[in-house]
C-alpha positions as CSV (number, residue, x, y, z in Angstrom):
1,M,-92.3,-5.2,-36.1
2,E,-95.0,-8.4,-36.5
3,L,-94.1,-11.9,-35.2
4,T,-96.4,-14.3,-37.7
5,G,-96.7,-18.3,-37.4
6,P,-98.8,-20.8,-38.9
7,E,-102.4,-21.6,-38.1
8,A,-102.6,-24.9,-36.2
9,T,-103.0,-28.1,-37.9
10,G,-104.5,-31.6,-37.1
11,G,-106.8,-32.5,-33.9
12,D,-110.6,-31.5,-33.3
13,G,-112.3,-28.8,-31.4
14,V,-111.6,-25.1,-31.3
15,Y,-107.3,-23.8,-31.2
16,T,-106.2,-20.8,-28.7
17,Y,-103.0,-18.8,-28.8
18,Q,-101.1,-16.9,-26.0
19,W,-97.7,-15.6,-27.1
20,Q,-95.5,-15.6,-24.3
21,S,-91.9,-13.4,-23.5
22,S,-88.7,-13.9,-21.3
23,I,-86.0,-11.6,-20.7
24,N,-83.5,-13.8,-19.1
25,S,-82.7,-16.2,-22.1
26,G,-85.8,-18.3,-21.9
27,I,-85.5,-19.7,-18.0
28,T,-88.5,-18.3,-16.9
29,W,-91.8,-17.2,-19.4
30,S,-94.5,-15.0,-18.7
31,D,-97.6,-14.3,-20.6
32,I,-98.4,-11.5,-22.5
33,S,-101.4,-10.0,-21.4
34,G,-104.2,-9.4,-24.6
35,A,-101.7,-11.3,-27.1
36,T,-104.0,-14.0,-27.9
37,S,-104.0,-13.7,-31.8
38,L,-102.4,-15.5,-34.3
39,D,-99.4,-13.0,-34.8
40,Y,-98.1,-10.4,-32.2
41,Q,-96.8,-7.0,-32.6
42,P,-94.5,-6.1,-29.7
43,G,-94.1,-2.6,-28.8
44,I,-91.4,-0.7,-28.1
45,L,-88.6,-2.6,-26.8
46,T,-85.5,-1.7,-23.9
47,Q,-83.8,-4.9,-24.0
48,T,-83.4,-8.3,-25.6
49,T,-86.3,-10.6,-25.4
50,L,-87.7,-13.7,-26.5
51,F,-90.7,-14.4,-27.9
52,R,-92.8,-17.5,-28.5
53,R,-96.7,-18.9,-29.1
54,I,-98.3,-21.4,-27.5
55,V,-101.4,-23.2,-28.9
56,F,-104.0,-24.9,-27.2
57,N,-106.6,-27.8,-28.7
58,S,-109.9,-27.5,-26.6
59,S,-111.2,-31.0,-27.5
60,P,-111.5,-34.4,-27.9
61,C,-108.1,-34.5,-27.2
62,P,-106.7,-31.5,-25.2
63,A,-103.5,-30.6,-26.0
64,V,-100.5,-27.7,-26.1
65,T,-98.4,-26.9,-28.8
66,Q,-94.9,-24.9,-28.2
67,Y,-93.4,-23.2,-31.3
68,T,-90.0,-22.1,-31.3
69,P,-89.1,-19.0,-29.7
70,V,-87.7,-15.8,-31.7
71,I,-85.2,-13.4,-30.1
72,I,-85.7,-9.6,-30.5
73,T,-82.1,-8.0,-30.0
74,V,-82.5,-4.3,-28.9
75,N,-79.1,-2.7,-29.4
76,E,-78.0,0.9,-27.1
77,I,-78.0,4.0,-28.7
78,P,-74.8,5.5,-28.1
79,T,-73.8,8.2,-25.9
80,V,-70.6,10.1,-25.6
81,T,-68.8,9.7,-21.9
82,S,-65.4,12.1,-22.9
83,P,-65.3,15.1,-21.2
84,A,-67.4,18.1,-23.0
85,A,-64.7,20.6,-22.2
86,V,-60.7,20.9,-22.3
87,S,-58.5,23.6,-22.0
88,I,-55.1,23.3,-24.2
89,C,-51.9,25.8,-24.3
90,S,-51.3,27.1,-27.4
91,I,-49.4,25.4,-30.2
92,E,-50.3,22.1,-28.3
93,A,-52.1,18.7,-29.8
94,L,-55.0,18.3,-28.7
95,N,-55.0,14.2,-28.3
96,Y,-58.6,14.0,-27.5
97,T,-60.0,10.6,-28.1
98,P,-63.9,10.4,-28.2
99,T,-65.4,7.3,-25.6
100,S,-68.6,6.1,-25.4
101,S,-71.2,3.9,-23.1
102,V,-71.8,1.4,-25.9
103,P,-68.6,-0.7,-26.7
104,G,-67.6,-0.5,-31.0
105,T,-69.0,2.8,-31.1
106,T,-67.4,4.7,-33.9
107,F,-67.3,8.9,-33.9
108,A,-67.2,11.4,-36.8
109,W,-66.2,14.5,-36.3
110,T,-66.8,18.2,-37.0
111,G,-64.5,21.3,-36.5
112,V,-65.0,25.0,-36.3
113,N,-63.3,28.0,-34.3
114,T,-65.9,29.8,-32.5
115,S,-64.3,32.6,-30.4
116,G,-60.9,34.2,-30.9
117,T,-58.4,33.4,-33.8
118,V,-58.1,29.4,-33.2
119,T,-55.7,28.1,-36.2
120,G,-54.9,24.4,-36.8
121,V,-58.9,23.5,-36.6
122,S,-59.8,20.4,-38.8
123,P,-62.8,20.7,-40.3
124,S,-63.7,17.6,-40.0
125,G,-62.1,13.6,-39.3
126,T,-63.1,10.4,-37.4
127,G,-62.0,8.6,-34.6
128,S,-59.0,10.9,-32.2
129,I,-58.6,14.5,-32.5
130,N,-54.8,15.5,-32.5
131,D,-55.5,19.3,-33.9
132,I,-52.4,20.8,-32.8
133,L,-54.1,24.6,-32.2
134,S,-52.7,27.6,-31.9
135,I,-53.7,31.5,-30.8
136,P,-51.6,34.2,-32.2
137,A,-48.3,34.5,-30.5
138,G,-48.4,37.0,-28.1
139,G,-51.6,37.3,-27.6
140,T,-52.9,37.4,-23.7
141,V,-57.0,36.5,-25.1
142,S,-57.8,32.6,-25.2
143,G,-59.8,31.2,-28.3
144,T,-62.3,28.5,-28.5
145,A,-62.6,25.7,-30.9
146,T,-65.4,23.7,-30.9
147,Y,-66.1,20.0,-32.6
148,T,-69.3,18.1,-33.3
149,I,-69.1,14.9,-33.0
150,I,-71.6,12.1,-33.8
151,P,-71.7,8.5,-31.9
152,T,-72.2,5.5,-34.2
153,G,-72.8,2.4,-32.7
154,P,-71.5,-1.1,-33.7
155,A,-73.0,-3.7,-36.1
156,P,-75.8,-4.7,-37.6
157,T,-77.9,-1.7,-36.3
158,F,-74.8,1.1,-36.7
159,C,-77.5,3.3,-34.3
160,E,-76.5,6.6,-34.2
161,G,-76.4,8.9,-31.1
162,D,-77.4,12.2,-30.1
163,P,-74.3,14.9,-31.6
164,F,-72.0,15.8,-28.6
165,Y,-70.4,19.0,-28.9
166,L,-66.5,19.5,-27.6
167,V,-65.0,23.0,-26.6
168,V,-61.5,23.3,-26.4
169,T,-60.5,26.3,-24.8
170,V,-56.9,27.3,-26.0
171,L,-54.9,29.1,-23.8
172,P,-52.2,31.7,-24.2
173,L,-48.1,31.0,-23.4
174,P,-46.7,33.5,-21.2
175,I,-43.8,35.8,-22.6
176,P,-41.9,36.4,-19.6
177,T,-39.9,39.9,-19.2
178,I,-36.4,40.4,-17.5
179,S,-35.5,43.5,-15.9
180,G,-31.8,44.2,-14.0
181,P,-28.5,46.2,-14.3
182,T,-26.3,46.5,-17.2
183,P,-23.8,47.3,-18.0
184,V,-22.1,45.6,-15.0
185,C,-18.3,45.7,-13.6
186,F,-16.1,42.2,-13.7
187,G,-16.1,40.9,-10.2
188,S,-19.7,42.4,-8.9
189,S,-21.9,40.6,-6.8
190,G,-25.6,40.7,-5.9
191,N,-27.0,42.2,-9.2
192,L,-30.7,41.5,-9.4
193,Y,-32.4,40.1,-12.4
194,A,-36.0,39.9,-12.2
195,T,-39.4,38.6,-14.2
196,E,-43.2,38.5,-13.6
197,P,-43.9,37.5,-9.9
198,G,-46.4,35.3,-9.0
199,M,-45.3,32.4,-11.6
200,S,-44.7,28.9,-10.8
201,G,-41.7,26.5,-12.1
202,Y,-39.1,29.5,-12.8
203,V,-36.0,28.1,-14.7
204,W,-33.0,30.6,-14.9
205,T,-29.9,30.5,-17.1
206,I,-27.0,32.4,-17.6
207,S,-24.2,32.5,-19.3
208,P,-20.7,31.2,-18.3
209,G,-18.7,33.3,-16.4
210,G,-21.6,34.1,-13.8
211,T,-22.6,32.4,-11.0
212,I,-26.5,32.4,-9.9
213,N,-26.4,33.1,-6.0
214,S,-29.7,32.5,-4.9
215,G,-33.1,32.8,-6.0
216,Q,-33.0,30.0,-8.5
217,G,-36.6,28.9,-8.9
218,T,-38.2,32.1,-7.7
219,Y,-39.1,35.3,-9.7
220,E,-36.1,37.2,-8.9
221,I,-32.4,35.8,-8.5
222,S,-28.8,37.3,-7.4
223,V,-25.7,37.2,-10.0
224,T,-21.6,37.3,-9.2
225,W,-20.3,37.9,-12.9
226,T,-16.6,36.1,-12.7
227,S,-15.2,34.7,-14.8
228,T,-14.7,37.0,-17.9
229,T,-15.6,40.4,-19.5
230,G,-17.8,40.6,-22.8
231,P,-21.4,40.7,-24.0
232,K,-22.9,37.8,-21.4
233,W,-27.0,37.2,-20.8
234,V,-29.6,36.1,-18.7
235,R,-32.2,33.8,-19.4
236,V,-35.9,32.8,-17.7
237,T,-39.2,30.4,-18.2
238,Y,-41.6,30.1,-16.4
239,T,-45.3,28.4,-16.1
240,G,-47.8,31.4,-16.2
241,T,-51.1,31.4,-14.3
242,N,-53.0,29.4,-16.6
243,G,-50.7,26.2,-16.3
244,C,-49.2,27.3,-19.3
245,E,-45.0,27.4,-20.2
246,S,-43.2,30.1,-22.3
247,L,-42.4,29.0,-25.7
248,I,-38.6,29.8,-25.3
249,P,-36.6,31.3,-23.0
250,T,-36.6,34.9,-22.6
251,H,-33.0,36.5,-23.5
252,Y,-31.5,39.4,-22.0
253,D,-28.3,40.7,-22.4
254,V,-25.8,41.9,-19.9
255,T,-22.2,43.7,-21.0
256,V,-19.4,42.9,-18.0
257,N,-17.0,45.3,-17.9
258,S,-13.6,44.6,-16.6
259,Q,-12.1,46.1,-13.3
260,P,-9.5,48.8,-13.9
261,D,-5.7,48.1,-13.4
262,P,-4.2,51.0,-12.2
263,V,-0.6,51.7,-13.0
264,I,1.6,53.0,-11.0
265,T,4.8,55.2,-11.5
266,G,7.4,56.6,-9.3
267,P,10.7,55.6,-7.6
268,N,11.2,52.3,-6.7
269,E,14.2,52.3,-5.0
270,P,14.0,55.5,-2.8
271,C,16.5,56.6,0.2
272,L,15.4,56.1,3.5
273,G,13.8,59.2,5.0
274,A,13.9,61.2,1.5
275,S,11.0,63.2,1.1
276,G,9.4,64.1,-2.2
277,N,8.7,60.4,-3.9
278,V,6.1,61.2,-6.3
279,Y,3.9,58.2,-7.3
280,S,1.3,58.5,-10.3
281,T,-1.3,57.0,-11.9
282,A,-3.9,57.6,-14.8
283,A,-5.6,60.7,-14.2
284,G,-9.4,61.7,-15.0
285,M,-10.9,58.8,-12.7
286,T,-12.9,59.2,-9.3
287,N,-12.3,58.2,-5.9
288,Y,-9.0,57.9,-5.6
289,I,-7.7,55.9,-2.5
290,W,-3.7,55.7,-1.7
291,N,-2.3,53.4,0.4
292,V,1.2,53.3,2.1
293,S,3.0,50.1,4.2
294,P,2.9,50.6,7.7
295,G,5.3,53.2,9.1
296,N,5.5,55.1,5.9
297,T,3.7,58.5,5.5
298,I,2.0,60.0,2.8
299,T,3.4,63.7,3.0
300,G,1.5,65.3,-0.1
301,N,-1.6,65.0,-2.1
302,G,-2.9,61.8,-2.2
303,S,-6.6,62.6,-2.0
304,T,-9.8,61.2,-3.4
305,T,-9.4,63.2,-6.4
306,D,-5.6,62.8,-6.7
307,N,-4.0,61.1,-9.1
308,T,-0.4,61.5,-7.8
309,A,0.5,61.0,-3.9
310,I,4.0,62.3,-2.4
311,V,5.7,59.6,0.1
312,T,8.5,59.7,2.6
313,W,9.5,56.6,3.4
314,N,10.6,55.7,7.1
315,M,11.3,51.8,7.1
316,I,13.9,49.7,5.0
317,G,13.5,47.2,3.0
318,T,10.1,46.4,0.6
319,Q,7.6,48.8,1.1
320,W,4.5,49.1,-0.9
321,I,1.8,52.1,-1.9
322,S,-1.8,51.0,-3.1
323,L,-4.2,51.7,-4.8
324,T,-7.9,52.0,-6.2
325,Y,-10.0,54.1,-7.9
326,T,-13.5,54.0,-10.2
327,D,-13.1,54.2,-13.8
328,A,-15.7,56.1,-16.4
329,N,-17.2,52.4,-16.8
330,G,-17.9,52.9,-12.7
331,C,-16.2,50.1,-12.1
332,T,-13.7,49.9,-9.0
333,N,-10.4,47.6,-8.8
334,T,-11.8,45.3,-5.4
335,T,-8.1,44.4,-4.8
336,A,-5.9,46.9,-4.2
337,K,-3.1,47.4,-7.1
338,Q,0.4,47.8,-5.0
339,Y,3.8,49.1,-6.4
340,F,6.6,47.6,-4.4
341,V,9.3,49.8,-3.9
342,N,13.4,48.7,-2.0
343,V,13.8,51.1,0.4
344,S,17.5,51.2,0.4
345,S,19.4,49.1,3.9
346,P,22.5,47.5,3.9
347,T,22.0,43.3,3.5
348,L,24.7,40.9,4.9
349,S,23.9,36.9,5.3
350,G,26.7,34.1,6.0
351,P,27.3,31.3,8.6
352,Q,26.1,32.4,12.1
353,S,27.2,29.4,14.3
354,P,30.8,29.0,12.6
355,C,33.0,26.3,14.2
356,L,36.6,27.9,16.3
357,G,39.2,28.3,13.5
358,S,37.0,26.8,10.5
359,T,38.2,28.7,7.1
360,G,35.9,29.5,4.4
361,N,32.9,31.3,6.1
362,V,31.7,33.7,3.2
363,Y,29.7,36.7,4.5
364,T,27.3,38.2,1.7
365,A,26.3,42.1,1.3
366,G,24.2,43.2,-1.2
367,S,25.9,43.3,-4.8
368,G,26.3,45.5,-7.5
369,N,27.0,48.6,-4.7
370,T,30.0,50.9,-4.1
371,D,31.9,51.9,-1.0
372,Y,31.9,48.8,1.0
373,V,33.2,48.9,4.7
374,W,33.5,45.7,6.3
375,I,34.5,45.4,10.4
376,V,35.0,41.9,12.0
377,S,35.1,41.7,15.7
378,P,39.1,41.3,17.1
379,S,38.9,37.4,17.5
380,G,37.6,37.1,13.4
381,V,40.3,37.8,10.4
382,I,39.0,38.3,7.0
383,T,41.1,36.5,4.7
384,S,39.7,37.5,1.6
385,G,37.3,39.7,0.1
386,G,36.4,42.7,2.5
387,G,37.3,45.6,0.3
388,V,35.4,48.8,-1.2
389,N,34.7,47.1,-4.0
390,D,33.7,43.6,-2.2
391,N,30.4,42.4,-1.2
392,T,31.5,39.5,0.7
393,A,34.2,39.0,3.1
394,T,35.6,35.5,4.0
395,V,36.6,35.3,7.8
396,T,38.0,32.7,10.0
397,W,37.3,32.7,13.6
398,N,39.8,32.5,16.1
399,A,38.0,32.6,19.6
400,T,34.6,31.3,20.8
401,G,31.3,32.9,21.8
402,A,29.6,35.6,20.8
403,Q,31.7,37.9,17.4
404,T,30.1,39.9,15.4
405,I,30.4,41.3,11.4
406,S,29.4,44.8,9.7
407,V,29.1,46.0,6.3
408,N,27.9,49.5,5.3
409,Y,28.0,50.6,1.4
410,T,26.4,53.0,-1.4
411,T,23.4,52.2,-3.4
412,A,23.2,52.7,-7.0
413,A,20.3,55.1,-6.1
414,G,23.2,56.8,-4.0
415,C,22.1,56.1,-0.8
416,T,23.9,54.9,2.4
417,A,22.2,53.9,5.4
418,S,23.2,56.0,8.8
419,A,24.2,52.3,10.6
420,P,25.7,49.5,8.7
421,A,24.5,46.1,9.0
422,T,25.4,44.0,11.9
423,L,25.6,39.8,11.9
424,A,25.5,38.1,15.0
425,V,27.8,35.1,15.3
426,D,28.0,32.9,17.9
427,V,31.6,31.2,17.2
428,Q,31.4,27.2,18.8
429,P,33.9,25.2,20.7
430,L,35.6,21.9,18.6
431,P,34.5,18.9,20.3
432,I,37.1,16.9,22.6
433,I,37.1,13.8,21.4
434,T,37.7,10.5,23.6
435,L,38.2,7.2,22.9
436,S,38.2,4.2,25.1
437,G,38.7,0.5,24.4
438,D,41.8,-1.9,25.5
439,N,45.2,-0.7,24.0
440,N,47.2,-3.8,25.4
441,V,46.0,-6.5,24.0
442,C,46.8,-10.1,21.9
443,A,47.0,-10.6,18.4
444,Q,43.9,-11.9,16.9
445,T,41.5,-11.6,19.8
446,T,38.1,-10.3,18.4
447,G,35.3,-8.3,19.7
448,L,37.7,-5.5,21.4
449,V,35.0,-2.5,21.4
450,Y,36.2,0.8,20.9
451,T,34.1,3.5,22.1
452,T,33.9,7.0,21.6
453,E,30.9,10.2,22.6
454,S,27.2,8.7,21.2
455,G,24.5,11.1,19.6
456,K,27.0,12.9,17.1
457,S,27.2,12.1,13.3
458,L,29.4,11.7,10.1
459,Y,32.0,9.4,12.6
460,D,35.1,8.2,10.5
461,W,37.2,5.9,12.0
462,A,40.5,4.7,10.8
463,I,42.9,1.7,11.8
464,I,46.4,0.8,11.7
465,G,47.4,-2.8,11.8
466,G,44.2,-4.5,12.1
467,I,40.4,-4.5,10.8
468,I,36.5,-3.7,11.9
469,T,34.4,-5.9,11.9
470,S,31.7,-4.1,13.1
471,G,30.4,-0.9,14.0
472,G,33.0,2.0,12.3
473,T,30.4,3.4,10.2
474,P,29.6,7.2,9.5
475,G,26.9,6.6,12.2
476,S,28.1,4.6,14.7
477,N,30.0,5.5,17.7
478,T,31.6,2.2,18.6
479,A,34.2,0.2,16.4
480,T,34.4,-3.7,17.0
481,V,38.5,-4.6,15.8
482,T,40.3,-7.5,15.7
483,W,44.2,-6.7,15.6
484,N,46.2,-8.7,13.2
485,T,49.8,-7.4,13.5
486,T,51.9,-7.5,16.5
487,G,53.6,-3.9,17.7
488,L,52.4,-0.1,18.2
489,Q,49.0,0.1,16.4
490,Q,46.5,3.1,15.9
491,I,42.9,3.4,16.0
492,S,41.3,6.6,15.6
493,V,38.3,8.7,15.4
494,N,36.7,12.1,14.9
495,Y,32.8,13.1,14.2
496,T,31.1,16.1,13.6
497,D,28.6,17.5,17.4
498,I,25.7,19.1,17.1
499,N,26.7,22.4,16.4
500,G,28.3,21.0,13.0
501,C,31.8,21.4,14.3
502,S,34.3,18.6,14.0
503,A,37.9,18.1,16.2
504,E,40.5,19.8,14.5
505,E,42.4,15.8,14.5
506,P,41.6,12.9,15.2
507,K,41.3,11.1,18.1
508,V,44.0,8.4,18.2
509,L,44.4,5.8,20.3
510,E,47.6,3.6,20.6
511,V,47.1,0.1,21.2
512,T,50.3,-2.4,21.9
513,V,49.4,-5.5,20.0
514,K,51.2,-8.8,21.8
515,P,52.2,-12.1,19.9
516,L,50.9,-15.2,20.3
517,P,53.0,-17.7,21.8
518,T,54.7,-20.5,19.5
519,I,54.4,-23.8,21.6
520,T,55.9,-26.7,20.8
521,I,55.9,-30.0,22.7
522,T,58.3,-32.9,22.9
523,G,58.1,-36.7,23.6
524,S,57.7,-40.0,21.8
525,D,55.5,-39.8,18.7
526,S,55.4,-44.0,18.5
527,E,54.4,-46.3,21.2
528,C,52.9,-49.3,22.2
529,I,49.3,-49.7,23.6
530,G,49.0,-49.7,27.3
531,T,53.0,-48.4,27.5
532,T,52.0,-46.1,30.8
533,A,54.1,-42.9,32.5
534,V,55.2,-41.6,28.7
535,V,56.5,-38.1,29.3
536,Y,55.3,-35.0,27.1
537,S,56.6,-31.4,27.2
538,T,56.4,-28.2,26.2
539,E,58.3,-24.4,27.2
540,L,58.7,-23.9,31.2
541,G,57.6,-21.1,33.1
542,M,54.5,-20.2,30.9
543,S,50.8,-20.5,33.1
544,G,47.6,-21.7,32.3
545,Y,49.2,-24.9,30.8
546,D,45.9,-26.7,29.4
547,W,46.9,-30.7,28.1
548,T,44.4,-32.2,26.2
549,I,45.0,-36.1,24.5
550,S,42.9,-38.5,22.0
551,G,43.2,-42.1,22.8
552,G,44.7,-41.9,25.9
553,V,44.9,-40.7,29.6
554,I,46.8,-38.0,31.3
555,T,48.4,-39.9,34.6
556,A,50.3,-36.9,35.9
557,G,51.7,-33.4,35.3
558,A,48.0,-32.1,33.9
559,G,48.5,-27.8,34.6
560,T,52.3,-28.2,34.9
561,H,54.3,-28.0,32.0
562,S,55.1,-31.8,31.5
563,I,52.6,-34.6,31.8
564,E,52.7,-38.5,32.0
565,V,50.4,-40.5,29.7
566,T,48.8,-44.1,29.2
567,W,48.0,-45.0,25.6
568,T,44.7,-46.4,25.6
569,T,44.1,-46.7,22.1
570,V,45.6,-47.7,18.7
571,G,46.2,-45.5,15.8
572,S,46.7,-42.2,15.0
573,R,46.6,-40.1,18.1
574,W,47.7,-36.8,20.0
575,V,48.5,-34.5,22.2
576,A,48.1,-30.8,22.5
577,V,48.4,-27.5,24.8
578,N,47.6,-24.3,25.1
579,Y,49.1,-21.7,28.0
580,T,49.2,-18.4,28.8
581,A,53.0,-16.7,27.6
582,A,54.8,-14.5,30.0
583,N,53.1,-11.5,28.0
584,G,49.5,-12.9,28.8
585,C,48.7,-14.1,25.6
586,D,47.3,-17.6,24.5
587,A,48.0,-19.3,21.6
588,A,45.0,-18.5,18.9
589,T,44.8,-22.7,19.0
590,P,46.6,-25.4,21.3
591,T,49.4,-27.0,19.9
592,Q,48.7,-30.6,18.7
593,Y,51.7,-33.3,18.4
594,P,51.3,-36.1,16.6
595,V,51.9,-39.8,18.3
596,T,50.9,-43.0,16.8
597,V,50.1,-46.0,19.5
598,L,51.0,-49.4,17.9
599,P,49.0,-52.6,19.1
600,L,50.7,-55.3,21.1
601,P,51.2,-58.2,18.6
602,V,49.0,-61.4,20.3
603,P,51.4,-65.0,19.0
604,T,49.9,-68.3,17.7
605,V,51.2,-71.5,18.4
606,T,50.3,-74.5,16.3
607,G,52.0,-78.2,17.1
608,S,50.7,-81.7,18.1
609,N,48.0,-80.6,21.1
610,T,47.9,-84.7,21.9
611,V,50.9,-86.6,22.2
612,C,52.4,-89.7,24.5
613,V,54.3,-89.6,26.9
614,G,58.0,-90.2,26.3
615,A,57.5,-88.1,23.1
616,T,60.7,-86.7,21.7
617,N,61.0,-83.8,19.4
618,V,57.5,-82.6,19.4
619,E,57.8,-79.4,17.3
620,Y,55.8,-76.3,18.6
621,A,56.1,-72.7,16.1
622,T,54.8,-69.5,16.6
623,E,55.2,-66.1,13.7
624,T,58.5,-65.5,12.3
625,G,60.4,-62.6,11.8
626,M,60.1,-61.5,15.4
627,S,62.3,-61.1,18.1
628,G,62.7,-62.1,21.8
629,Y,61.1,-65.4,21.3
630,Q,60.8,-66.8,24.7
631,W,59.6,-70.3,25.0
632,T,58.3,-71.7,28.3
633,V,57.2,-75.4,29.3
634,P,56.2,-76.5,32.5
635,T,58.6,-79.6,34.7
636,G,56.3,-82.5,32.7
637,G,58.6,-81.7,29.4
638,T,61.7,-80.3,28.4
639,I,62.8,-77.9,25.3
640,V,65.2,-79.8,23.5
641,G,67.6,-77.5,22.1
642,S,67.3,-73.5,21.4
643,S,63.6,-72.0,23.1
644,T,64.8,-68.7,21.5
645,N,63.6,-69.3,18.3
646,N,60.3,-69.5,16.3
647,N,60.1,-73.0,17.2
648,V,61.1,-75.8,19.8
649,F,61.3,-79.1,19.7
650,V,60.0,-80.8,23.4
651,T,60.0,-84.3,24.9
652,W,56.9,-85.3,27.1
653,N,58.3,-86.9,30.5
654,T,54.7,-87.1,32.3
655,V,51.4,-88.0,31.6
656,G,48.4,-85.0,31.9
657,P,47.6,-82.1,31.0
658,H,50.5,-79.8,29.9
659,T,51.3,-76.1,27.9
660,V,53.5,-74.9,25.7
661,S,53.8,-71.0,26.4
662,V,55.8,-68.1,24.3
663,T,55.8,-64.4,24.3
664,Y,57.9,-62.1,22.1
665,S,58.3,-58.8,19.9
666,G,56.4,-57.9,17.0
667,T,57.9,-56.0,14.2
668,N,56.9,-52.5,15.5
669,G,58.9,-53.1,18.4
670,C,55.7,-53.8,20.8
671,A,56.1,-57.2,23.0
672,A,53.2,-59.5,24.2
673,S,51.0,-58.2,27.0
674,S,51.0,-61.5,27.9
675,P,52.4,-65.1,26.8
676,T,50.5,-66.9,24.6
677,V,49.4,-70.6,26.2
678,Y,48.9,-73.8,24.2
679,N,47.6,-76.8,25.9
680,V,49.1,-80.0,25.2
681,N,47.5,-83.5,26.6
682,V,50.3,-86.3,27.4
683,N,48.5,-89.7,27.4
684,P,50.1,-92.5,29.1
685,L,51.8,-95.6,27.3
686,P,49.3,-98.4,26.7
687,I,50.1,-101.8,28.1
688,P,47.9,-104.7,26.5
689,S,46.8,-107.5,28.0
690,I,46.2,-110.8,26.4
691,T,43.6,-113.6,27.7
692,G,42.7,-117.4,26.3
693,S,43.5,-120.8,27.3
694,N,47.3,-121.2,28.0
695,D,46.8,-125.1,28.2
696,V,46.2,-126.4,24.9
697,C,46.7,-129.6,22.5
698,R,49.1,-129.8,19.8
699,N,47.6,-128.9,16.5
700,S,44.4,-127.8,18.0
701,T,42.8,-125.4,15.8
702,D,39.9,-121.9,16.6
703,N,41.9,-121.2,20.1
704,V,40.8,-117.5,20.5
705,Y,43.4,-115.2,22.2
706,T,41.6,-111.4,22.8
707,T,43.3,-108.1,23.7
708,Q,41.8,-104.4,24.7
709,P,39.2,-103.4,22.1
710,G,39.5,-99.9,20.6
C-alpha cells in the first residue's frame, strides 16, 4: 500500500517533505524515520494508524503546510476461542456454538467421523453445530467426530482465520442389568434386587403390589410383595461412570405366587374329653405345623409330614386347631389357618340381680338340644317353661339373697356335660319407701313440699285432691303441692332403686285438707264523714283477728272480733278482716265489707247583710229540701215566726255587727258539722240637722239652709 500526495506548488525556495503517524486518533504525531519523499509506502501494520505529510518551504518566505491525515484501519484476524474438545453421551445433541476474539466473526465448518462408528455427523454447515451424535446401541467403546471450523472476520475485510479443529467424543450409554429372586411368595419381605455397583443416580421403580423397603438410590433394594399376586416387575436406571444415563429403565419380570390357604376338615361339635377326633388337610405339602388351643391335646399324627392330626378336646366352649404348611411353590401361609370347634357344654343366661317377687325372669339355655333338666333353689318357682323340651325357664324369686338356677341337656351331637351349667342369682330386696311432708293442711296452701329418698330413678308421683306445682317428675325426689279439695286426700310415690327394683306398692301419705273459714262482717254500710265509734263485727271465738280499713281510723277493738271506726274520708270505703279459725286455717284472702262515707252539708245563707236598726221582716234563706233547720240570731235581733224552715224573718233591734246562723241535715241524713254564720251590720237611724238663718224678712230670697251632706 502506498500513500501519495500532490507536489507542493507556489512560493520560492526548496520543498522538503516529512511523513508523520499517530496511533491515538491524531492526539500526538511522530515523524516517520526516513519518510521524506513525496510518497510513502507503510510496512506491515498491526493497528489502526493515521498518516499525514508535512511540506516545508525554506525561503525566501519559510512556510509549513500540513495535509489532511489518511487513516489506515487494521482488522484483527479471527481465531476460534471455544473449547477444542467436548464429550457427549450417545443420542445427545452436540449444541456447540463457536466463539471468537473478534466480534462479528462468522463460522463455516465441515464434519467427519474420525474413530469408531459415530452417526449423525453433518458434512458441513455454518454457525452452531447441533448434530445428534450416536454410537451403536449396546456399544461399550466411545467414538469420535472431528469438525473443522473456519472463522471469517467482519466486513469490510472479511479476514479469514486459521482452521480450528473440534474433536467430539461420543460416550456409550450404560445398560443396567438386574438380578434377584423370582418367583416369590405373596407377603414375602427382604427380597433383594441388584444392578451394577459403583454408579450414581440409581432410580428404582416397582409395579403396584410391591413396596421398596430400603435401598432406593443405591445399587441394591429390598422389596416386600404385599398387595396382589401375579406378574410384577422391577426397573432401574442409573448414571454410569462416564456420566451418561441409561436411555430407558431396565425391566425385570417377577412372578408373585399366592400364599397357601389350608383347608381343615373334621368334627366341629366334638364332645368334651372324647378321643379320636381326626382333622385333615391337603396332602402332598411339606413342613406341616399343627397346633390346638391351650388345654387340648394332639394325640396322634400331627407331625411336619402328616396331613392329619388326631385331637382330644379337654376344654369346653369355642376351641381351635390351626395349621401352616409349605406348598409346591415353596410358599408358606404366614398366618396359621384356624378351624374353630364348639366343645359341648351347657350355656345359661338370664337376669342375675332380679327383684324380690318379680315375675317374668326368663333364663335361656342353648337351643336345639334335648333332655333339658332345670333346677332352681328352693326360694325360686318356675312359672313357665323348664320342661325336658324347653330351652327357657321363667322364674319368680320369693326370697332375697344368693340363689341358683342350673340346666343340663344333650346336644345334637349326643354329648351331655358331666356337670350342669349353673347361674348364680342375687335376689335384690324391694325398696322401703318413706314419704314425708305436712299431712294436716289448710285448703289452697301453696309451697307444701313432700319428700322421698334421693338418688333413685323413675320416680312415679300421684296425687288426689291437689295439684303438683313443681317437682313430681321421674327425676325428682320432691313434689310441691297445692291442696284444692277439703277432706281426706292422698299423695303417693314409687321409684326404682339402684338395684333396679321398685316397691310392690307405692308409698301413700294421707293428708287432711281443712276448709278455709268463711268470714262475715256486720255493721253500718253508710256513715257520715267524721262519725265516731261506728262498730263493725265478725265471728266470735277466733284468733289472729287482722282488721284493715280504707279512709278511716280504727279507734278501738283491733285484734278482737269487733272494732270501732271513725270515718275520715268520703267516698266508697271498706272494712276488711281475716282471722285464724278454730281449725288453724286463715281465709285465703281477707273479707271486705263496703262502706259509703257520706259528706257533711255546708249550708249557705243569703239575705241583706246591711240593715237599719228597727228594720222588720228582713228575710234570710238557705238551701231548700233539707231537714232539721235550726236558725239563731243574737239578742240584737228577733226571729219573727218559725225558725225551722229554710228561711226566717228577723227584726233588728240594736245597732252594730250581728249574725244570722243556720244548720240542717242534708238529704243524705248527715248534719252539718257546725252552723253557718252570716254577718249582718245594723246601722243606726239618721238624725238630720239644719243650719241657716232663723230670723229673716218677709219676701226675702236666697235664704240658704243646709243639712248633712252625703
